[in-house]
N, C-alpha and C positions, 0 to 999 in steps of 0.2 A: 275162160278159155274165147278167145274169139270162133261160133260156129262156122265160120267160113272158110276156116280152114279142114274143115269136113270135106269140102268139095275138093274132088282131083279130079285126074284126068284119070281115063281108062286103063293105060297101062299103072299109075299109082294104083291104083284099085287092088289091077290084079296081083302088084307085087304084095302090097298089105294082106289081100285074104293066101297070099302062099305063104306068107310070116302068121297068121291066124293058124293058119292052118298047122301050119311045123309047129305051134305051142301047143295043140291039144285040143282048138278050137272049132263049132260048127262054124260055115257061112255060109248065111241068109242072105241071097238076092232077091230083090223087092222094085217091079217097073212100073212105072204111072206115070199119072200126066201131073195128077195131083194140082188141078184147074181149075177152082180152086183148093187149096188145103183148105179138108173139113176136120172135122174132129173127129169122124168117121174113121180118115186116114191114119189118125196118131192113137188110135185104138186097134186100127189094122197091125200099126207096126209094133206096136208091144205085142202084142198077141204071135207074131212072128217070130219072134227072140224069145216069147216068153220060158227056150229052155234054155237058156243062156247062147245062143246063137249070135254072132255078131252081125250085123244088118250094113249092107251096104242095096241103095236106090241108085236105082239109074231113073234119071228123069226126062222123061221125053216132052214131045210135045203134042197135044192135037193141031186138027187143020187149021183151025181161028180161034187159036188160045185167049185166052182174056187179060193173060201174065206174063210178062216174058220169063221165058225157060229159067233164066239165071236167080230173077224173084221168088221163082219155087222152088228152087235149087236152093235159096236160103233159106225159107223156110219151113222145106223139112231136114237141114244140116240142122238146124234149133231143136228139133223134140230128142228129146234124148234116147230116145231108143235106137236113133240113128247116127254107127258110126263113122262110114263114109257116105258120099252125094256124087255121082257121076252125073253132070248135064251130057245128056245125048248130045246136045248141039246136031243134029241132023241125020245123025248116025242110027238107024236100027235098033233099038233097046236088046234086039235076040243078040244079035251081034258085037254088043260090047261086053252082054253075061255069055258070051261062051268063050272069050277069053279072059273071063275072071273065077280063078279055081272056084269053086262053091259047091254047097252037099244040097241046098234047096233052093226052090226057084217059083216068085208067084207074077204069073201077068195082072197086071192091074190096067191095061189100056181102058178093056170094054166096061168095066165098070166105073172108070173116071168116066169115059162119055156119057152114060146114063146116068149117072146122077149129075155131070155138068147139064144136060137139057133137065133134069128137074128140078136142079135150080136155076135154069133161068125162064120156065115156066113158072117157079113160084113167082120171081121177083117177078115179072113180067103181068100177074096175078094180084099184087098187092100194087103196082102199081097202078093199074087198072082198078081198083078200089080207093081210091083215094081222090 
């Protein structure tokens, strides 16, 4: 399966979530930047759906992204735990999430900002050592 097919519009995600909930599945929405996608992101996404929930991820953009939003959406879509991905395309993740029927919602943007800053400092430090 081409994992890029998991990338849908907010409207398509809302319809899919309604269908999943009608089938008796819980829907978890997780929002974040995933800039860049790290192993800890994959671990957190797995934990978010450990109860068998379907996972919808909303990929937003930080102020000065390292990677284009579409590339980050494709990376997140490639993860086994992810059922659907919505690229925010300038819209606030909260607005998108509000339109999607869900049972739980997790925001990762603040944590992603922290991780990104740590990664940049780490890379700068490594470059100075060379």
